All heavy atoms as an XYZ file, in Angstrom:
788
protein
N       0.314    -12.344      7.890
C       0.809    -13.137      6.780
C      -0.218    -13.077      5.604
O       0.162    -12.956      4.492
C       0.991    -14.499      7.181
C       1.501    -15.423      6.080
S       1.897    -17.004      6.632
C       1.281    -17.982      5.287
N      -1.523    -13.126      5.953
C      -2.510    -13.133      4.928
C      -2.439    -11.871      4.081
O      -2.563    -11.872      2.844
C      -3.913    -13.208      5.498
C      -5.076    -13.217      4.511
C      -4.930    -14.374      3.571
C      -6.407    -13.327      5.274
N      -2.237    -10.683      4.788
C      -2.062     -9.396      4.046
C      -0.922     -9.459      3.069
O      -0.927     -8.809      2.018
C      -2.081     -8.204      4.958
O      -0.931     -8.409      5.856
C      -3.357     -8.049      5.734
N       0.166    -10.120      3.496
C       1.360    -10.209      2.637
C       1.044    -11.037      1.361
O       1.510    -10.764      0.312
N       0.221    -12.031      1.537
C      -0.157    -12.836      0.341
C      -1.110    -12.004     -0.567
O      -0.979    -12.144     -1.807
C      -0.949    -14.102      0.836
C       0.035    -15.073      1.556
C      -1.556    -14.832     -0.365
C      -0.565    -16.233      2.293
N      -1.951    -11.209     -0.079
C      -2.902    -10.462     -0.829
C      -2.207     -9.232     -1.504
O      -2.870     -8.674     -2.423
C      -4.090    -10.016     -0.031
C      -4.992    -11.125      0.493
C      -6.086    -10.607      1.371
C      -5.610    -11.874     -0.755
N      -1.110     -8.814     -1.101
C      -0.499     -7.663     -1.750
C       0.511     -7.037     -0.806
O       0.546     -7.299      0.429
N       1.263     -6.104     -1.399
C       2.240     -5.424     -0.577
C       1.538     -4.568      0.497
O       0.764     -3.618      0.084
C       3.116     -4.506     -1.477
C       4.118     -3.746     -0.687
C       3.822     -5.346     -2.573
N       1.732     -4.855      1.731
C       1.064     -4.141      2.811
C      -0.438     -4.547      2.866
O      -1.204     -3.946      3.593
N      -0.835     -5.483      2.074
C      -2.257     -5.873      2.112
C      -3.151     -4.943      1.276
O      -4.394     -5.089      1.289
N      -2.655     -3.999      0.538
C      -3.481     -3.072     -0.096
C      -3.817     -3.296     -1.560
O      -4.832     -2.883     -1.981
N      -2.904     -3.989     -2.260
C      -3.179     -4.056     -3.759
C      -4.252     -5.006     -4.146
O      -5.061     -4.713     -4.949
C      -1.802     -4.473     -4.450
C      -0.834     -3.398     -4.515
C       0.440     -3.639     -4.160
C      -1.182     -2.133     -5.036
C       1.358     -2.644     -4.191
C      -0.266     -1.192     -5.061
C       1.035     -1.352     -4.690
N      -4.251     -6.201     -3.526
C      -5.233     -7.168     -3.978
C      -6.379     -7.439     -2.950
O      -7.289     -8.185     -3.271
C      -4.554     -8.511     -4.246
C      -3.579     -8.452     -5.438
C      -2.791     -9.741     -5.559
C      -4.216     -7.983     -6.717
N      -6.299     -6.826     -1.861
C      -7.337     -7.025     -0.801
C      -8.630     -6.426     -1.236
O      -9.745     -6.936     -0.984
C      -6.898     -6.607      0.637
C      -7.807     -7.249      1.609
C      -6.907     -5.094      0.785
C      -7.332     -7.139      3.046
N      -8.573     -5.297     -1.940
C      -9.838     -4.625     -2.421
C     -10.597     -5.569     -3.377
O     -11.810     -5.864     -3.168
C      -9.582     -3.239     -2.989
C     -10.841     -2.627     -3.588
C      -9.040     -2.314     -1.896
N      -9.971     -6.054     -4.463
C     -10.713     -6.938     -5.373
C     -11.143     -8.214     -4.703
O     -12.228     -8.702     -4.873
C      -9.711     -7.227     -6.477
C      -8.640     -6.257     -6.366
C      -8.677     -5.710     -5.029
N     -10.325     -8.730     -3.732
C     -10.725     -9.912     -3.001
C     -11.929     -9.704     -2.158
O     -12.817    -10.525     -2.142
C      -9.538    -10.394     -2.106
N     -12.026     -8.570     -1.497
C     -13.118     -8.260     -0.649
C     -14.465     -8.040     -1.480
O     -15.546     -8.383     -1.171
C     -12.894     -7.032      0.235
C     -11.864     -7.265      1.357
C     -11.534     -5.948      2.021
C     -12.435     -8.268      2.415
N     -14.240     -7.453     -2.636
C     -15.383     -7.120     -3.527
C     -15.886     -8.457     -4.194
O     -17.075     -8.689     -4.154
C     -15.062     -6.046     -4.586
C     -16.182     -5.927     -5.614
C     -14.800     -4.737     -3.914
N     -14.978     -9.174     -4.765
C     -15.345    -10.322     -5.544
C     -15.702    -11.519     -4.644
O     -16.731    -12.177     -4.789
C     -14.246    -10.722     -6.538
C     -14.126     -9.587     -7.548
C     -14.562    -12.035     -7.231
C     -12.880     -9.687     -8.454
N     -14.834    -11.843     -3.659
C     -15.005    -13.015     -2.934
C     -15.995    -12.895     -1.726
O     -16.718    -13.756     -1.373
C     -13.686    -13.569     -2.339
C     -12.645    -13.923     -3.431
C     -11.319    -14.293     -2.766
C     -13.110    -14.998     -4.302
N     -15.953    -11.685     -1.059
C     -16.831    -11.482      0.132
C     -18.074    -10.707     -0.274
O     -19.064    -10.827      0.429
C     -15.956    -10.687      1.190
C     -16.869    -10.507      2.430
C     -14.731    -11.452      1.559
N     -18.113     -9.976     -1.385
C     -19.235     -9.300     -1.806
C     -19.451     -7.941     -1.114
O     -20.584     -7.414     -1.126
N     -18.382     -7.312     -0.565
C     -18.455     -6.022      0.032
C     -18.634     -4.927     -1.071
O     -18.062     -5.092     -2.143
C     -17.225     -5.694      0.861
C     -17.073     -6.320      2.235
C     -15.714     -5.912      2.835
C     -18.189     -5.913      3.166
N     -19.319     -3.889     -0.731
C     -19.369     -2.745     -1.693
C     -17.976     -2.075     -1.773
O     -17.193     -2.233     -0.850
C     -20.349     -1.786     -1.018
C     -21.132     -2.558     -0.039
C     -20.267     -3.715      0.368
N     -17.691     -1.500     -2.893
C     -16.357     -0.948     -3.119
C     -15.898     -0.019     -1.986
O     -14.723     -0.061     -1.519
C     -16.293     -0.220     -4.460
C     -14.924      0.326     -4.811
S     -13.650     -0.909     -4.983
C     -14.016     -1.565     -6.581
N     -16.752      0.852     -1.545
C     -16.388      1.864     -0.526
C     -15.951      1.112      0.781
O     -14.963      1.499      1.414
C     -17.496      2.832     -0.221
N     -16.669      0.096      1.170
C     -16.337     -0.702      2.385
C     -14.991     -1.444      2.155
O     -14.235     -1.564      3.039
C     -17.405     -1.620      2.783
C     -18.674     -0.877      3.363
C     -19.719     -1.821      3.757
O     -19.816     -2.925      3.325
N     -20.645     -1.347      4.629
N     -14.836     -1.992      0.962
C     -13.614     -2.732      0.669
C     -12.359     -1.787      0.791
O     -11.350     -2.186      1.286
C     -13.707     -3.404     -0.712
N     -12.532     -0.599      0.194
C     -11.352      0.340      0.228
C     -11.129      0.755      1.662
O      -9.978      0.808      2.147
C     -11.682      1.560     -0.593
C     -10.676      2.692     -0.408
C     -11.689      1.190     -2.104
N     -12.170      1.034      2.490
C     -11.970      1.346      3.856
C     -11.328      0.259      4.646
O     -10.457      0.435      5.465
N     -11.718     -0.983      4.351
C     -11.128     -2.145      5.034
C      -9.666     -2.233      4.631
O      -8.795     -2.502      5.498
C     -11.861     -3.447      4.652
O     -13.219     -3.286      5.051
C     -11.308     -4.669      5.374
N      -9.351     -2.087      3.401
C      -7.971     -2.148      2.974
C      -7.094     -1.074      3.661
O      -5.987     -1.307      4.107
C      -7.918     -1.917      1.447
O      -6.601     -1.805      1.050
N      -7.654      0.175      3.773
C      -6.873      1.256      4.405
C      -6.697      0.856      5.897
O      -5.643      1.174      6.527
C      -7.679      2.514      4.313
C      -7.682      3.133      2.915
C      -8.590      4.359      2.825
C      -6.265      3.454      2.440
N      -7.735      0.325      6.556
C      -7.570     -0.060      7.914
C      -6.483     -1.155      8.066
O      -5.675     -1.121      9.025
C      -8.928     -0.620      8.472
C      -8.860     -1.040      9.930
C      -8.554      0.117     10.832
C     -10.230     -1.704     10.339
N      -6.446     -2.172      7.177
C      -5.443     -3.187      7.211
C      -4.037     -2.605      7.053
O      -3.073     -2.930      7.778
C      -5.699     -4.287      6.160
C      -4.514     -5.198      5.948
C      -6.927     -5.047      6.463
N      -3.883     -1.690      6.103
C      -2.572     -1.020      5.869
C      -2.189     -0.202      7.100
O      -1.020     -0.278      7.558
C      -2.649     -0.110      4.649
C      -2.800     -1.006      3.430
C      -1.425      0.782      4.562
C      -3.083     -0.219      2.126
N      -3.134      0.485      7.691
C      -2.827      1.292      8.934
C      -2.399      0.367     10.050
O      -1.441      0.664     10.815
C      -3.972      2.131      9.311
N      -3.100     -0.762     10.235
C      -2.728     -1.689     11.377
C      -1.352     -2.294     11.080
O      -0.541     -2.413     12.037
C      -3.801     -2.798     11.479
C      -5.049     -2.256     12.034
S      -6.417     -3.408     12.138
C      -5.838     -4.979     11.858
N      -1.052     -2.668      9.899
C       0.243     -3.162      9.526
C       1.384     -2.162      9.789
O       2.422     -2.478     10.327
C       0.347     -3.615      8.091
C      -0.263     -4.964      7.886
O      -0.487     -5.756      8.790
N      -0.645     -5.288      6.610
N       1.099     -0.934      9.409
C       2.043      0.116      9.594
C       2.265      0.400     11.072
O       3.410      0.591     11.525
C       1.616      1.447      8.923
O       1.460      1.197      7.567
N       1.216      0.477     11.872
C       1.350      0.685     13.255
C       2.154     -0.400     13.915
O       2.957     -0.226     14.793
C      -0.044      0.849     13.899
C      -0.020      1.046     15.486
C       0.645      2.391     15.766
C      -1.466      1.051     15.992
N       1.854     -1.670     13.603
C       2.548     -2.819     14.143
C       4.089     -2.732     13.807
O       4.918     -2.988     14.677
C       1.996     -4.145     13.632
N       4.404     -2.454     12.613
C       5.797     -2.228     12.251
C       6.380     -1.117     12.939
O       7.582     -1.220     13.464
N       5.738      0.012     13.072
C       6.250      1.161     13.786
C       6.537      0.916     15.211
O       7.647      1.152     15.770
C       5.310      2.365     13.676
C       5.813      3.616     14.219
C       6.732      4.422     13.597
C       5.344      4.057     15.497
C       7.211      5.607     14.167
C       5.831      5.222     16.046
C       6.702      6.069     15.321
N       5.570      0.251     15.886
C       5.711     -0.111     17.265
C       6.808     -1.132     17.534
O       7.548     -1.130     18.538
C       4.420     -0.573     17.857
C       3.259      0.457     18.019
C       2.026     -0.228     18.517
C       3.663      1.609     18.880
N       7.017     -1.949     16.547
C       8.083     -2.997     16.699
C       9.461     -2.325     16.587
O      10.465     -2.920     17.096
N       9.575     -1.189     15.979
C      10.884     -0.584     15.846
C      11.243      0.458     16.831
O      12.445      0.859     16.966
C      10.978      0.054     14.462
C      11.149     -0.902     13.359
N      12.054     -1.967     13.360
C      10.492     -1.052     12.192
C      11.909     -2.712     12.307
N      10.988     -2.135     11.491
N      10.299      0.954     17.625
C      10.605      2.037     18.557
C      11.208      1.510     19.900
O      11.499      2.297     20.745
C       9.431      2.905     18.866
C       8.289      2.188     19.533
C       8.978      3.690     17.668
C       7.112      3.092     20.019
N      11.403      0.246     19.959
C      11.990     -0.278     21.173
C      13.504      0.043     21.338
O      14.091     -0.164     22.366
C      11.752     -1.855     21.244
O      12.499     -2.404     20.223
N      14.064      0.538     20.267
C      15.492      0.913     20.349
C      15.888      2.141     21.017
O      17.043      2.454     21.201
N      14.964      2.983     21.461
C      15.289      4.124     22.227
C      14.926      5.430     21.437
O      14.321      5.442     20.349
N      15.359      6.605     22.027
C      14.979      7.910     21.493
C      15.620      8.121     20.085
O      14.981      8.759     19.272
C      15.458      8.930     22.448
N      16.789      7.665     19.884
C      17.378      7.971     18.525
C      16.687      7.196     17.444
O      16.520      7.764     16.381
C      18.897      7.615     18.548
O      19.081      6.214     18.789
N      16.299      5.976     17.738
C      15.507      5.205     16.793
C      14.099      5.931     16.567
O      13.641      5.943     15.446
C      15.284      3.816     17.218
C      16.519      2.865     16.962
O      17.416      3.386     16.274
O      16.572      1.824     17.558
N      13.504      6.389     17.669
C      12.242      7.004     17.488
C      12.301      8.275     16.689
O      11.476      8.517     15.763
C      11.663      7.397     18.928
C      10.295      8.040     18.943
C       9.269      7.176     18.318
C       9.907      8.416     20.379
N      13.425      9.035     16.861
C      13.553     10.272     16.054
C      13.719      9.954     14.580
O      13.113     10.561     13.693
C      14.753     11.093     16.559
N      14.494      8.949     14.289
C      14.706      8.586     12.824
C      13.441      7.974     12.272
O      13.131      8.270     11.081
C      15.884      7.604     12.683
O      15.635      6.406     13.359
N      12.660      7.179     13.050
C      11.412      6.693     12.549
C      10.379      7.769     12.269
O       9.662      7.776     11.297
C      10.871      5.686     13.556
C      11.490      4.322     13.493
C      10.945      3.432     14.652
C      11.230      3.625     12.174
N      10.373      8.817     13.188
C       9.443      9.896     12.994
C       9.792     10.670     11.747
O       8.921     11.175     11.020
C       9.401     10.703     14.230
C       8.659     10.166     15.454
C       8.754     11.017     16.671
C       7.236      9.866     15.071
N      11.133     10.890     11.510
C      11.478     11.670     10.334
C      11.166     10.861      9.019
O      10.682     11.433      8.058
C      12.992     11.987     10.350
O      13.747     10.777     10.277
N      11.378      9.506      9.082
C      11.024      8.700      7.897
C       9.494      8.695      7.733
O       9.034      8.750      6.629
C      11.444      7.313      8.088
C      12.930      7.000      7.776
C      13.309      5.576      8.161
C      13.164      7.218      6.330
N       8.715      8.670      8.836
C       7.247      8.688      8.759
C       6.829     10.041      8.127
O       5.884     10.035      7.291
C       6.680      8.523     10.139
O       7.098      7.300     10.700
C       5.167      8.549     10.069
N       7.421     11.112      8.459
C       7.117     12.409      7.906
C       7.402     12.457      6.422
O       6.577     12.914      5.631
C       7.863     13.476      8.579
O       7.604     13.444     10.025
C       7.565     14.867      8.122
N       8.495     11.903      5.993
C       8.910     11.837      4.556
C       7.871     11.045      3.768
O       7.366     11.466      2.770
C      10.324     11.282      4.373
C      11.339     12.294      4.878
C      10.590     10.960      2.914
C      12.763     11.731      5.043
N       7.477      9.874      4.334
C       6.538      8.993      3.665
C       5.157      9.634      3.551
O       4.414      9.465      2.638
C       6.522      7.596      4.238
C       7.708      6.787      3.729
C       8.647      6.365      4.651
C       7.813      6.392      2.396
C       9.724      5.670      4.224
C       8.809      5.569      1.972
C       9.786      5.230      2.936
N       4.837     10.289      4.694
C       3.488     10.937      4.746
C       3.426     12.086      3.663
O       2.452     12.268      2.955
C       3.214     11.532      6.125
N       4.543     12.867      3.569
C       4.550     13.905      2.530
C       4.505     13.321      1.180
O       3.790     13.832      0.273
C       5.875     14.784      2.760
N       5.207     12.250      0.918
C       5.188     11.557     -0.363
C       3.798     11.058     -0.648
O       3.308     11.152     -1.793
C       6.163     10.465     -0.445
N       3.102     10.502      0.312
C       1.738     10.057      0.200
C       0.764     11.184     -0.169
O      -0.080     10.976     -1.067
N       0.944     12.350      0.408
C       0.060     13.472      0.150
C       0.331     13.940     -1.301
O      -0.625     14.257     -2.105
C       0.392     14.639      1.087
C      -0.249     14.435      2.511
C       0.197     15.487      3.434
C      -1.751     14.382      2.406
N       1.544     14.036     -1.696
C       1.863     14.438     -3.130
C       1.284     13.455     -4.070
O       0.662     13.778     -5.060
C       3.420     14.540     -3.285
C       3.728     14.682     -4.800
C       3.983     15.661     -2.496
N       1.407     12.080     -3.780
C       0.816     11.102     -4.580
C      -0.704     11.235     -4.638
O      -1.310     11.024     -5.719
N      -1.326     11.487     -3.570
C      -2.798     11.578     -3.523
C      -3.273     12.788     -4.399
O      -4.235     12.573     -5.147
C      -3.262     11.777     -2.036
N      -2.608     13.943     -4.191
C      -2.993     15.094     -5.013
C      -2.761     14.870     -6.537
O      -3.492     15.274     -7.355
C      -2.309     16.350     -4.503
C      -2.902     16.835     -3.198
C      -2.161     16.880     -2.022
C      -4.264     17.184     -3.065
C      -2.685     17.364     -0.825
C      -4.773     17.692     -1.893
C      -3.992     17.714     -0.762
N      -1.574     14.249     -6.786
C      -1.281     13.964     -8.159
C      -2.303     13.021     -8.756
O      -2.780     13.149     -9.938
C       0.153     13.341     -8.336
O       1.075     14.281     -7.747
C       0.500     13.058     -9.780
N      -2.648     11.919     -8.037
C      -3.658     10.974     -8.464
C      -5.029     11.594     -8.680
O      -5.748     11.288     -9.662
N      -5.373     12.585     -7.781
C      -6.667     13.237     -7.945
C      -6.743     14.069     -9.240
O      -7.731     14.102     -9.910
C      -6.942     14.116     -6.750
N      -5.581     14.702     -9.548
C      -5.534     15.495    -10.837
C      -5.550     14.561    -12.046
O      -6.244     14.888    -12.977
C      -4.264     16.339    -10.784
C      -4.342     17.485     -9.845
C      -3.076     18.363     -9.996
N      -3.015     18.991    -11.288
C      -3.297     20.253    -11.481
N      -3.638     21.098    -10.531
N      -3.136     20.705    -12.735
N      -4.817     13.412    -11.947
C      -4.857     12.497    -13.061
C      -6.229     11.915    -13.276
O      -6.663     11.650    -14.357
C      -3.813     11.445    -12.843
C      -2.362     11.837    -13.142
C      -1.501     10.693    -12.774
C      -2.125     12.258    -14.571
N      -6.920     11.576    -12.155
C      -8.188     10.977    -12.242
C      -9.225     11.830    -13.017
O     -10.083     11.317    -13.699
C      -8.750     10.684    -10.864
N      -9.074     13.153    -12.867
C      -9.904     14.038    -13.607
C      -9.607     14.183    -15.111
O     -10.456     14.564    -15.845
N      -8.425     13.822    -15.466
C      -7.932     13.958    -16.850
C      -7.901     12.703    -17.636
O      -7.864     12.782    -18.880
C      -6.577     14.687    -16.870
C      -6.622     16.054    -16.259
C      -5.219     16.670    -16.247
N      -5.311     17.964    -15.666
C      -4.424     18.872    -15.729
N      -3.308     18.666    -16.418
N      -4.552     20.038    -15.129
N      -7.758     11.620    -16.970
C      -7.680     10.293    -17.663
C      -8.904      9.504    -17.490
O      -9.513      9.496    -16.390
C      -6.446      9.533    -17.136
C      -5.076     10.058    -17.417
C      -4.033      9.200    -16.669
C      -4.810     10.102    -18.902
N      -9.360      8.752    -18.519
C     -10.485      7.905    -18.321
C     -10.186      6.776    -17.415
O      -9.005      6.362    -17.215
C     -10.674      7.316    -19.745
C      -9.910      8.171    -20.732
C      -8.810      8.784    -19.842
N     -11.220      6.294    -16.684
C     -11.094      5.215    -15.685
C     -10.417      3.977    -16.261
O      -9.640      3.315    -15.531
C     -12.386      4.879    -15.108
N     -10.667      3.652    -17.504
C     -10.078      2.474    -18.139
C      -8.513      2.572    -18.202
O      -7.820      1.636    -18.006
C     -10.698      2.131    -19.512
O     -10.513      3.291    -20.370
C     -12.133      1.808    -19.410
N      -8.064      3.758    -18.515
C      -6.625      4.017    -18.569
C      -6.023      3.877    -17.240
O      -4.926      3.327    -17.037
C      -6.335      5.377    -19.238
C      -6.615      5.459    -20.664
N      -6.327      4.448    -21.615
C      -7.248      6.433    -21.381
C      -6.642      4.884    -22.793
N      -7.254      6.020    -22.695
N      -6.684      4.446    -16.247
C      -6.165      4.362    -14.860
C      -6.078      2.954    -14.421
O      -5.119      2.601    -13.738
C      -7.075      5.224    -13.920
C      -6.895      6.704    -14.087
C      -7.977      7.470    -13.194
C      -5.488      7.229    -13.724
N      -7.100      2.102    -14.737
C      -7.102      0.740    -14.317
C      -5.939      0.048    -15.002
O      -5.211     -0.805    -14.292
C      -8.434      0.084    -14.594
C      -9.461      0.322    -13.574
C     -10.714     -0.441    -13.835
N     -11.730      0.621    -14.088
C     -12.667      0.556    -14.936
N     -12.816     -0.502    -15.722
N     -13.472      1.561    -15.106
N      -5.699      0.323    -16.244
C      -4.593     -0.417    -16.919
C      -3.253      0.065    -16.377
O      -2.411     -0.771    -16.211
C      -4.672     -0.103    -18.435
C      -5.795     -0.839    -19.194
C      -5.787     -0.537    -20.646
N      -6.915     -1.237    -21.189
C      -7.550     -0.739    -22.244
N      -7.174      0.314    -22.836
N      -8.604     -1.400    -22.816
N      -3.121      1.353    -16.105
C      -1.882      1.813    -15.504
C      -1.676      1.178    -14.181
O      -0.493      0.748    -13.861
C      -1.871      3.386    -15.388
C      -1.747      4.175    -16.641
C      -1.990      5.655    -16.422
C      -0.319      3.940    -17.198
N      -2.632      1.105    -13.334
C      -2.500      0.480    -11.993
C      -2.187     -0.966    -12.201
O      -1.303     -1.539    -11.436
C      -3.798      0.669    -11.143
C      -3.734      0.138     -9.796
C      -2.889      0.728     -8.833
C      -4.329     -1.071     -9.459
C      -2.773      0.150     -7.621
C      -4.253     -1.623     -8.232
C      -3.429     -0.995     -7.232
N      -2.870     -1.730    -13.043
C      -2.589     -3.112    -13.298
C      -1.115     -3.284    -13.743
O      -0.439     -4.235    -13.268
N      -0.674     -2.464    -14.656
C       0.722     -2.506    -15.080
C       1.664     -2.265    -13.933
O       2.708     -2.924    -13.850
N       1.387     -1.305    -13.170
C       2.224     -0.943    -12.055
C       2.336     -2.149    -11.026
O       3.425     -2.521    -10.560
C       1.681      0.235    -11.218
C       2.346      0.561     -9.980
C       3.660      1.098     -9.908
C       1.747      0.217     -8.740
C       4.287      1.320     -8.746
C       2.330      0.461     -7.552
C       3.637      1.007     -7.503
N       1.244     -2.828    -10.739
C       1.214     -3.994     -9.846
C       2.008     -5.153    -10.473
O       2.821     -5.754     -9.772
C      -0.239     -4.440     -9.574
C      -0.225     -5.749     -8.869
C      -0.989     -3.370     -8.741
N       1.916     -5.349    -11.809
C       2.713     -6.391    -12.463
C       4.186     -6.098    -12.405
O       5.023     -6.962    -12.040
C       2.222     -6.608    -13.871
C       0.825     -7.224    -13.857
C       3.227     -7.467    -14.699
C       0.101     -7.261    -15.232
N       4.572     -4.851    -12.655
C       5.939     -4.445    -12.649
C       6.528     -4.575    -11.172
O       7.623     -5.131    -11.035
C       6.158     -3.021    -13.155
C       7.607     -2.466    -12.820
C       5.921     -2.919    -14.666
N       5.731     -4.158    -10.211
C       6.191     -4.291     -8.850
C       6.321     -5.707     -8.459
O       7.311     -6.092     -7.799
C       5.161     -3.563     -7.885
C       5.543     -3.604     -6.465
C       6.849     -2.886     -6.169
C       4.453     -2.959     -5.661
N       5.404     -6.570     -8.839
C       5.478     -8.035     -8.505
C       6.660     -8.668     -9.189
O       7.380     -9.463     -8.461
C       4.238     -8.772     -8.981
N       7.016     -8.317    -10.375
C       8.220     -8.818    -11.056
C       9.433     -8.320    -10.271
O      10.380     -9.173    -10.064
C       8.255     -8.447    -12.535
C       7.090     -9.224    -13.308
C       9.608     -8.799    -13.136
C       6.886     -8.708    -14.728
N       9.468     -7.053     -9.987
C      10.646     -6.569     -9.245
C      10.854     -7.316     -7.917
O      11.963     -7.739     -7.626
C      10.471     -5.101     -8.990
C      11.577     -4.484     -8.096
C      12.787     -4.239     -8.540
C      11.252     -4.226     -6.718
C      13.794     -3.777     -7.718
C      12.215     -3.714     -5.911
C      13.478     -3.467     -6.407
N       9.787     -7.464     -7.128
C       9.902     -8.138     -5.894
C      10.211     -9.634     -6.029
O      11.059    -10.150     -5.220
C       8.572     -8.047     -5.129
C       8.203     -6.679     -4.605
C       6.784     -6.677     -4.077
C       9.230     -6.227     -3.559
N       9.801    -10.227     -7.039
C      10.168    -11.672     -7.330
C      11.615    -11.747     -7.661
O      12.336    -12.606     -7.082
C       9.326    -12.200     -8.528
C       9.503    -13.647     -8.857
C       9.094    -14.530     -7.736
C       8.774    -13.984    -10.120
N      12.097    -10.945     -8.564
C      13.493    -10.901     -8.969
C      14.389    -10.592     -7.801
O      15.460    -11.158     -7.538
C      13.765     -9.993    -10.164
C      15.295     -9.739    -10.371
C      13.069    -10.463    -11.415
N      13.947     -9.683     -6.940
C      14.755     -9.280     -5.781
C      14.781    -10.310     -4.717
O      15.828    -10.475     -4.028
C      14.202     -8.028     -5.238
C      15.048     -7.387     -4.094
O      16.287     -7.264     -4.329
O      14.474     -7.068     -3.080
N      13.800    -11.118     -4.599
C      13.697    -12.107     -3.435
C      14.042    -13.450     -3.740
O      14.304    -14.296     -2.881
C      12.288    -12.017     -2.841
C      12.120    -10.745     -1.975
O      12.848    -10.472     -1.095
N      11.196     -9.921     -2.448
N      14.013    -13.881     -5.084
C      14.287    -15.260     -5.443
C      15.704    -15.652     -5.063
O      15.867    -16.802     -4.500
C      14.058    -15.502     -6.955
C      14.656    -16.794     -7.461
C      12.533    -15.451     -7.236
N      16.725    -14.856     -5.243
C      18.075    -15.268     -4.796
C      18.171    -15.468     -3.290
O      18.977    -16.161     -2.828
C      18.919    -14.118     -5.200
C      18.179    -13.359     -6.291
C      16.781    -13.612     -5.972
N      17.245    -14.904     -2.506
C      17.340    -15.036     -1.042
C      16.706    -16.302     -0.555
O      16.876    -16.656      0.610
C      16.614    -13.849     -0.375
C      17.231    -12.529     -0.710
C      16.438    -11.353     -0.191
C      17.033    -10.040     -0.641
N      16.214     -8.894     -0.212
N      15.972    -17.066     -1.394
C      15.315    -18.216     -0.947
C      16.261    -19.426     -0.903
O      17.212    -19.676     -1.526
C      14.128    -18.587     -1.897
C      13.472    -19.858     -1.544
C      13.115    -17.507     -1.830
Protein backbone atom coordinates (compact mmCIF):
# COMPACT_ATOMS: atom_id res chain seq x y z
CA UNK A 1 0.00 0.00 0.00
CA UNK A 2 2.83 2.40 0.81
CA UNK A 3 4.28 2.05 -2.68
CA UNK A 4 0.86 2.87 -4.15
CA UNK A 5 0.80 6.08 -2.14
CA UNK A 6 4.29 7.04 -3.27
CA UNK A 7 3.60 6.51 -6.95
CA UNK A 8 2.39 4.18 -9.64
CA UNK A 9 4.16 0.92 -8.83
CA UNK A 10 6.17 2.75 -6.20
CA UNK A 11 8.53 4.20 -8.76
CA UNK A 12 7.64 7.82 -9.40
CA UNK A 13 7.88 9.42 -6.00
CA UNK A 14 9.84 6.91 -3.99
CA UNK A 15 13.18 8.16 -5.37
CA UNK A 16 12.70 11.77 -4.21
CA UNK A 17 11.24 10.51 -0.92
CA UNK A 18 14.28 8.33 -0.28
CA UNK A 19 16.71 11.10 -1.23
CA UNK A 20 15.01 13.95 0.63
CA UNK A 21 13.42 12.22 3.62
CA UNK A 22 15.83 9.34 4.25
CA UNK A 23 19.00 10.95 2.90
CA UNK A 24 20.01 8.10 0.59
CA UNK A 25 22.39 8.89 -2.28
CA UNK A 26 20.65 9.05 -5.66
CA UNK A 27 22.13 5.77 -6.95
CA UNK A 28 20.91 3.85 -3.89
CA UNK A 29 17.48 5.50 -4.07
CA UNK A 30 17.10 4.51 -7.74
CA UNK A 31 18.24 0.96 -6.96
CA UNK A 32 15.76 0.74 -4.08
CA UNK A 33 12.98 2.02 -6.32
CA UNK A 34 13.79 -0.60 -8.95
CA UNK A 35 13.77 -3.30 -6.29
CA UNK A 36 10.36 -2.16 -5.03
CA UNK A 37 8.97 -2.16 -8.58
CA UNK A 38 10.41 -5.65 -9.23
CA UNK A 39 8.91 -7.00 -5.99
CA UNK A 40 5.49 -5.49 -6.79
CA UNK A 41 5.63 -6.92 -10.29
CA UNK A 42 6.63 -10.37 -9.05
CA UNK A 43 3.84 -10.36 -6.46
CA UNK A 44 1.29 -9.42 -9.11
CA UNK A 45 2.64 -12.00 -11.55
CA UNK A 46 2.59 -14.79 -8.97
CA UNK A 47 -0.93 -13.81 -7.94
CA UNK A 48 -2.18 -14.32 -11.49
CA UNK A 49 -0.54 -17.61 -12.45
CA UNK A 50 -2.84 -19.66 -10.22
CA UNK A 51 -5.29 -19.89 -13.12
CA UNK A 52 -3.39 -22.61 -15.00
CA UNK A 53 -1.32 -23.03 -18.14
CA UNK A 54 -3.45 -20.82 -20.38
CA UNK A 55 -3.20 -17.93 -17.94
CA UNK A 56 0.54 -18.50 -17.61
CA UNK A 57 0.98 -18.39 -21.40
CA UNK A 58 -0.97 -15.13 -21.72
CA UNK A 59 0.93 -13.60 -18.80
CA UNK A 60 4.25 -14.56 -20.33
CA UNK A 61 3.26 -13.03 -23.67
CA UNK A 62 2.16 -9.83 -21.93
CA UNK A 63 5.39 -9.81 -19.94
CA UNK A 64 7.37 -10.13 -23.17
CA UNK A 65 5.47 -7.23 -24.75
CA UNK A 66 6.04 -4.99 -21.72
CA UNK A 67 9.71 -5.97 -21.50
CA UNK A 68 10.19 -5.09 -25.18
CA UNK A 69 8.40 -1.77 -24.66
CA UNK A 70 10.62 -1.10 -21.63
CA UNK A 71 13.76 -1.74 -23.67
CA UNK A 72 12.58 0.58 -26.44
CA UNK A 73 11.81 3.22 -23.81
CA UNK A 74 15.21 2.79 -22.17
CA UNK A 75 17.09 3.18 -25.44
CA UNK A 76 14.94 6.13 -26.48
CA UNK A 77 15.50 7.76 -23.08
CA UNK A 78 19.25 7.23 -23.34
CA UNK A 79 19.31 8.94 -26.74
CA UNK A 80 17.18 11.84 -25.48
CA UNK A 81 19.32 12.24 -22.37
CA UNK A 82 22.33 12.93 -24.56
CA UNK A 83 20.48 15.53 -26.63
CA UNK A 84 18.34 17.36 -24.08
CA UNK A 85 19.56 19.32 -21.07
CA UNK A 86 18.80 17.78 -17.67
CA UNK A 87 16.48 20.67 -16.76
CA UNK A 88 14.27 19.93 -19.78
CA UNK A 89 14.18 16.23 -18.93
CA UNK A 90 13.16 17.01 -15.35
CA UNK A 91 10.37 19.30 -16.54
CA UNK A 92 9.16 16.73 -19.07
CA UNK A 93 9.14 14.02 -16.40
CA UNK A 94 7.34 16.30 -13.94
CA UNK A 95 4.74 17.13 -16.57
CA UNK A 96 4.31 13.45 -17.39
CA UNK A 97 3.74 12.61 -13.70
CA UNK A 98 1.16 15.41 -13.38
CA UNK A 99 -0.70 14.32 -16.52
CA UNK A 100 -0.67 10.70 -15.35
CA UNK A 101 -1.93 11.70 -11.89
CA UNK A 102 -4.78 13.72 -13.40
CA UNK A 103 -5.70 10.84 -15.71
CA UNK A 104 -5.74 8.36 -12.82
CA UNK A 105 -7.76 10.74 -10.67
CA UNK A 106 -10.37 11.33 -13.38
CA UNK A 107 -10.50 7.60 -14.15
CA UNK A 108 -10.91 6.51 -10.53
CA UNK A 109 -13.10 9.22 -8.93
CA UNK A 110 -16.33 7.83 -10.42
CA UNK A 111 -15.48 4.41 -8.91
CA UNK A 112 -15.36 5.73 -5.34
